[in-house]
KOLGU-4560 file (N, C-alpha, C; in nm, 3 decimals, padded with zeros to 5 digits):
<recs>
<n_xx: -01.867 n_yy: -00.321 n_zz: 01.444 ca_xx: -01.803 ca_yy: -00.209 ca_zz: 01.482 c_xx: -01.663 c_yy: -00.208 c_zz: 01.464 mol: A seq: 1 type: UNK>
<n_xx: -01.607 n_yy: -00.299 n_zz: 01.575 ca_xx: -01.454 ca_yy: -00.307 ca_zz: 01.550 c_xx: -01.388 c_yy: -00.322 c_zz: 01.440 mol: A seq: 2 type: UNK>
<n_xx: -01.443 n_yy: -00.380 n_zz: 01.336 ca_xx: -01.390 ca_yy: -00.389 ca_zz: 01.186 c_xx: -01.358 c_yy: -00.229 c_zz: 01.092 mol: A seq: 3 type: UNK>
<n_xx: -01.466 n_yy: -00.159 n_zz: 01.157 ca_xx: -01.519 ca_yy: -00.027 ca_zz: 01.093 c_xx: -01.410 c_yy: 00.076 c_zz: 01.144 mol: A seq: 4 type: UNK>
<n_xx: -01.387 n_yy: 00.099 n_zz: 01.237 ca_xx: -01.297 ca_yy: 00.193 ca_zz: 01.335 c_xx: -01.153 c_yy: 00.176 c_zz: 01.228 mol: A seq: 5 type: UNK>
<n_xx: -01.083 n_yy: 00.108 n_zz: 01.194 ca_xx: -00.946 ca_yy: 00.098 ca_zz: 01.137 c_xx: -00.996 c_yy: 00.154 c_zz: 01.003 mol: A seq: 6 type: UNK>
<n_xx: -01.071 n_yy: 00.075 n_zz: 00.971 ca_xx: -01.120 ca_yy: 00.153 ca_zz: 00.802 c_xx: -01.131 c_yy: 00.314 c_zz: 00.830 mol: A seq: 7 type: UNK>
<n_xx: -01.199 n_yy: 00.319 n_zz: 00.907 ca_xx: -01.213 ca_yy: 00.476 ca_zz: 00.927 c_xx: -01.067 c_yy: 00.544 c_zz: 00.921 mol: A seq: 8 type: UNK>
<n_xx: -01.002 n_yy: 00.519 n_zz: 01.048 ca_xx: -00.873 ca_yy: 00.571 ca_zz: 01.011 c_xx: -00.809 c_yy: 00.579 c_zz: 00.894 mol: A seq: 9 type: UNK>
<n_xx: -00.766 n_yy: 00.461 n_zz: 00.830 ca_xx: -00.670 ca_yy: 00.436 ca_zz: 00.710 c_xx: -00.773 c_yy: 00.530 c_zz: 00.632 mol: A seq: 10 type: UNK>
<n_xx: -00.898 n_yy: 00.572 n_zz: 00.620 ca_xx: -00.949 ca_yy: 00.657 ca_zz: 00.516 c_xx: -00.908 c_yy: 00.831 c_zz: 00.561 mol: A seq: 11 type: UNK>
<n_xx: -00.898 n_yy: 00.838 n_zz: 00.680 ca_xx: -00.890 ca_yy: 00.942 ca_zz: 00.740 c_xx: -00.749 c_yy: 00.993 c_zz: 00.697 mol: A seq: 12 type: UNK>
<n_xx: -00.631 n_yy: 00.892 n_zz: 00.721 ca_xx: -00.477 ca_yy: 00.907 ca_zz: 00.694 c_xx: -00.465 c_yy: 00.940 c_zz: 00.574 mol: A seq: 13 type: UNK>
<n_xx: -00.534 n_yy: 00.840 n_zz: 00.495 ca_xx: -00.499 ca_yy: 00.854 ca_zz: 00.365 c_xx: -00.562 c_yy: 00.999 c_zz: 00.270 mol: A seq: 14 type: UNK>
<n_xx: -00.649 n_yy: 01.031 n_zz: 00.325 ca_xx: -00.747 ca_yy: 01.146 ca_zz: 00.293 c_xx: -00.606 c_yy: 01.299 c_zz: 00.328 mol: A seq: 15 type: UNK>
<n_xx: -00.551 n_yy: 01.289 n_zz: 00.444 ca_xx: -00.494 ca_yy: 01.383 ca_zz: 00.490 c_xx: -00.356 c_yy: 01.413 c_zz: 00.440 mol: A seq: 16 type: UNK>
<n_xx: -00.287 n_yy: 01.234 n_zz: 00.418 ca_xx: -00.193 ca_yy: 01.259 ca_zz: 00.341 c_xx: -00.216 c_yy: 01.326 c_zz: 00.193 mol: A seq: 17 type: UNK>
<n_xx: -00.327 n_yy: 01.305 n_zz: 00.122 ca_xx: -00.335 ca_yy: 01.330 ca_zz: -00.026 c_xx: -00.332 c_yy: 01.474 c_zz: -00.006 mol: A seq: 18 type: UNK>
<n_xx: -00.387 n_yy: 01.565 n_zz: 00.064 ca_xx: -00.405 ca_yy: 01.662 ca_zz: 00.108 c_xx: -00.294 c_yy: 01.755 c_zz: 00.128 mol: A seq: 19 type: UNK>
<n_xx: -00.205 n_yy: 01.690 n_zz: 00.218 ca_xx: -00.069 ca_yy: 01.749 ca_zz: 00.230 c_xx: -00.001 c_yy: 01.764 c_zz: 00.107 mol: A seq: 20 type: UNK>
<n_xx: -00.021 n_yy: 01.626 n_zz: 00.038 ca_xx: 00.080 ca_yy: 01.643 ca_zz: -00.103 c_xx: 00.022 c_yy: 01.728 c_zz: -00.191 mol: A seq: 21 type: UNK>
<n_xx: -00.128 n_yy: 01.765 n_zz: -00.214 ca_xx: -00.168 ca_yy: 01.847 ca_zz: -00.296 c_xx: -00.105 c_yy: 01.990 c_zz: -00.268 mol: A seq: 22 type: UNK>
<n_xx: -00.107 n_yy: 02.023 n_zz: -00.111 ca_xx: -00.064 ca_yy: 02.144 ca_zz: -00.070 c_xx: 00.118 c_yy: 02.147 c_zz: -00.149 mol: A seq: 23 type: UNK>
<n_xx: 00.189 n_yy: 02.081 n_zz: -00.101 ca_xx: 00.332 ca_yy: 02.057 ca_zz: -00.074 c_xx: 00.310 c_yy: 02.110 c_zz: -00.258 mol: A seq: 24 type: UNK>
<n_xx: 00.284 n_yy: 02.031 n_zz: -00.365 ca_xx: 00.308 ca_yy: 02.044 ca_zz: -00.530 c_xx: 00.267 c_yy: 02.204 c_zz: -00.541 mol: A seq: 25 type: UNK>
<n_xx: 00.165 n_yy: 02.231 n_zz: -00.488 ca_xx: 00.146 ca_yy: 02.381 ca_zz: -00.501 c_xx: 00.199 c_yy: 02.446 c_zz: -00.432 mol: A seq: 26 type: UNK>
<n_xx: 00.285 n_yy: 02.446 n_zz: -00.339 ca_xx: 00.381 ca_yy: 02.532 ca_zz: -00.275 c_xx: 00.507 c_yy: 02.540 c_zz: -00.328 mol: A seq: 27 type: UNK>
<n_xx: 00.552 n_yy: 02.421 n_zz: -00.402 ca_xx: 00.655 ca_yy: 02.381 ca_zz: -00.490 c_xx: 00.681 c_yy: 02.472 c_zz: -00.629 mol: A seq: 28 type: UNK>
<n_xx: 00.536 n_yy: 02.462 n_zz: -00.676 ca_xx: 00.540 ca_yy: 02.523 ca_zz: -00.798 c_xx: 00.521 c_yy: 02.672 c_zz: -00.813 mol: A seq: 29 type: UNK>
<n_xx: 00.483 n_yy: 02.729 n_zz: -00.682 ca_xx: 00.481 ca_yy: 02.847 ca_zz: -00.669 c_xx: 00.584 c_yy: 02.924 c_zz: -00.608 mol: A seq: 30 type: UNK>
<n_xx: 00.699 n_yy: 02.818 n_zz: -00.561 ca_xx: 00.822 ca_yy: 02.854 ca_zz: -00.540 c_xx: 00.922 c_yy: 02.875 c_zz: -00.673 mol: A seq: 31 type: UNK>
<n_xx: 00.891 n_yy: 02.743 n_zz: -00.748 ca_xx: 00.981 ca_yy: 02.726 ca_zz: -00.833 c_xx: 00.958 c_yy: 02.820 c_zz: -00.967 mol: A seq: 32 type: UNK>
<n_xx: 00.847 n_yy: 02.866 n_zz: -00.989 ca_xx: 00.835 ca_yy: 02.967 ca_zz: -01.126 c_xx: 00.851 c_yy: 03.080 c_zz: -01.050 mol: A seq: 33 type: UNK>
<n_xx: 00.913 n_yy: 03.196 n_zz: -01.160 ca_xx: 00.894 ca_yy: 03.328 ca_zz: -01.134 c_xx: 00.761 c_yy: 03.382 c_zz: -01.118 mol: A seq: 34 type: UNK>
<n_xx: 00.744 n_yy: 03.496 n_zz: -01.011 ca_xx: 00.637 ca_yy: 03.597 ca_zz: -00.999 c_xx: 00.607 c_yy: 03.653 c_zz: -01.145 mol: A seq: 35 type: UNK>
<n_xx: 00.477 n_yy: 03.655 n_zz: -01.168 ca_xx: 00.420 ca_yy: 03.725 ca_zz: -01.313 c_xx: 00.375 c_yy: 03.836 c_zz: -01.271 mol: A seq: 36 type: UNK>
<n_xx: 00.342 n_yy: 03.953 n_zz: -01.380 ca_xx: 00.297 ca_yy: 04.073 ca_zz: -01.292 c_xx: 00.161 c_yy: 04.049 c_zz: -01.352 mol: A seq: 37 type: UNK>
<n_xx: 00.069 n_yy: 04.143 n_zz: -01.312 ca_xx: -00.093 ca_yy: 04.133 ca_zz: -01.337 c_xx: -00.118 c_yy: 04.103 c_zz: -01.516 mol: A seq: 38 type: UNK>
<n_xx: -00.035 n_yy: 04.186 n_zz: -01.586 ca_xx: -00.071 ca_yy: 04.153 ca_zz: -01.724 c_xx: 00.012 c_yy: 04.049 c_zz: -01.801 mol: A seq: 39 type: UNK>
<n_xx: 00.095 n_yy: 04.034 n_zz: -01.736 ca_xx: 00.183 ca_yy: 03.893 ca_zz: -01.803 c_xx: 00.079 c_yy: 03.792 c_zz: -01.828 mol: A seq: 40 type: UNK>
<n_xx: 00.149 n_yy: 03.710 n_zz: -01.946 ca_xx: 00.108 ca_yy: 03.585 ca_zz: -02.002 c_xx: 00.217 c_yy: 03.470 c_zz: -01.947 mol: A seq: 41 type: UNK>
<n_xx: 00.144 n_yy: 03.355 n_zz: -01.943 ca_xx: 00.205 ca_yy: 03.246 ca_zz: -01.926 c_xx: 00.304 c_yy: 03.219 c_zz: -02.030 mol: A seq: 42 type: UNK>
<n_xx: 00.279 n_yy: 03.291 n_zz: -02.163 ca_xx: 00.375 ca_yy: 03.196 ca_zz: -02.254 c_xx: 00.576 c_yy: 03.266 c_zz: -02.242 mol: A seq: 43 type: UNK>
<n_xx: 00.609 n_yy: 03.196 n_zz: -02.318 ca_xx: 00.752 ca_yy: 03.268 ca_zz: -02.311 c_xx: 00.797 c_yy: 03.320 c_zz: -02.472 mol: A seq: 44 type: UNK>
<n_xx: 00.853 n_yy: 03.416 n_zz: -02.458 ca_xx: 00.883 ca_yy: 03.526 ca_zz: -02.575 c_xx: 00.999 c_yy: 03.494 c_zz: -02.560 mol: A seq: 45 type: UNK>
<n_xx: 01.059 n_yy: 03.496 n_zz: -02.718 ca_xx: 01.208 ca_yy: 03.503 ca_zz: -02.786 c_xx: 01.250 c_yy: 03.640 c_zz: -02.763 mol: A seq: 46 type: UNK>
<n_xx: 01.389 n_yy: 03.646 n_zz: -02.745 ca_xx: 01.452 ca_yy: 03.786 ca_zz: -02.716 c_xx: 01.431 c_yy: 03.848 c_zz: -02.844 mol: A seq: 47 type: UNK>
<n_xx: 01.448 n_yy: 04.006 n_zz: -02.868 ca_xx: 01.455 ca_yy: 04.072 ca_zz: -02.991 c_xx: 01.559 c_yy: 04.054 c_zz: -03.013 mol: A seq: 48 type: UNK>
<n_xx: 01.539 n_yy: 04.042 n_zz: -03.166 ca_xx: 01.694 ca_yy: 04.020 ca_zz: -03.245 c_xx: 01.763 c_yy: 04.152 c_zz: -03.259 mol: A seq: 49 type: UNK>
<n_xx: 01.891 n_yy: 04.160 n_zz: -03.321 ca_xx: 01.956 ca_yy: 04.250 ca_zz: -03.333 c_xx: 01.880 c_yy: 04.361 c_zz: -03.401 mol: A seq: 50 type: UNK>
<n_xx: 01.936 n_yy: 04.484 n_zz: -03.422 ca_xx: 01.860 ca_yy: 04.591 ca_zz: -03.478 c_xx: 01.989 c_yy: 04.607 c_zz: -03.638 mol: A seq: 51 type: UNK>
<n_xx: 01.895 n_yy: 04.613 n_zz: -03.716 ca_xx: 01.979 ca_yy: 04.618 ca_zz: -03.838 c_xx: 02.007 c_yy: 04.779 c_zz: -03.889 mol: A seq: 52 type: UNK>
</recs>
């Protein structure tokens, strides 16, 4: 039993660390990318060419 407690604590620490890392990555992605409207796609479009 004495060997099990440190293993459980290490597993919990690892789980919380991975969870926080995933949430931080999701937050950074949402912060860095510009907000999109409801109908907009993820693709980038070329700017329109000059009118001839």
